[in-house]
Structures are given as structure tokens and as C-alpha cells.
N, C-alpha and C positions, 0 to 999 in steps of 0.2 A: 500520428501524434495528436493529441487533443490540445487545444488552446487552453493556455494558463487560465484564462477567464472563466473556462467552462468547468474547472476542477472546483468541487466542494471544499470548504475547510477542513473536513474530517480527512479526506484523501491527501490534502497537503500536509496535515499533521502526520498521516501514515507515512508519507514519503520522506518527511523529515526525520522521523524515528528510524524508519528502515535505513537510511543513509548514514545516520550517526552509528547505528549498531554495525553495520557493515565496515565503517571506517574504523571502529575501535575494536570489533572482534572480528577479525578478517578471517573466517572459517567457512568454507564452502558449504558444510553441512547446514551450519546456522543460516547462511545464505538462501539455501534451498527451502528451508523450512519457513523463512520470512516471505519469500515469493509466493509459496502456496497459501499462508495466511492473508497475506495483502489481497490475493486474487479473490479468496473465497469472501473476504470482508467486501470487496468491490462488488461482487455478485449479489450477496445479501442486501447491500445498500440499494441497488437496481432493483431488486424484487420488492424491496420495502416502498421504494418510490413509485413503483407501477400500481401498487395498491393504494 
């Protein structure tokens, strides 16, 4: 686990949106899609930060 202080605001917003959608629309398919999207966004942000 990463410390809360190390998480950038954008990731925190993504986690908030992710949890809200999962709570409201409890669908395993939607959950899987959200996991893939959030992971790809995190990777994209890391690549962008390295450059």
C-alpha cells in the first residue's frame, strides 16, 4: 500500500469516483472496466511524470 500523502490529487479523485460508481452501480462488468481504466490512467500519469 502507498501512503495517503504520496497519492496525487488526481488519483484521489479517481478513487472517489471509482468507489461511488461501484457503490451505485454494483456490476462486476463495470467494475472490471473501471479497474482497467484506472490502472491505465495511473501508468499514463507515471510515464508522463518520468518525462
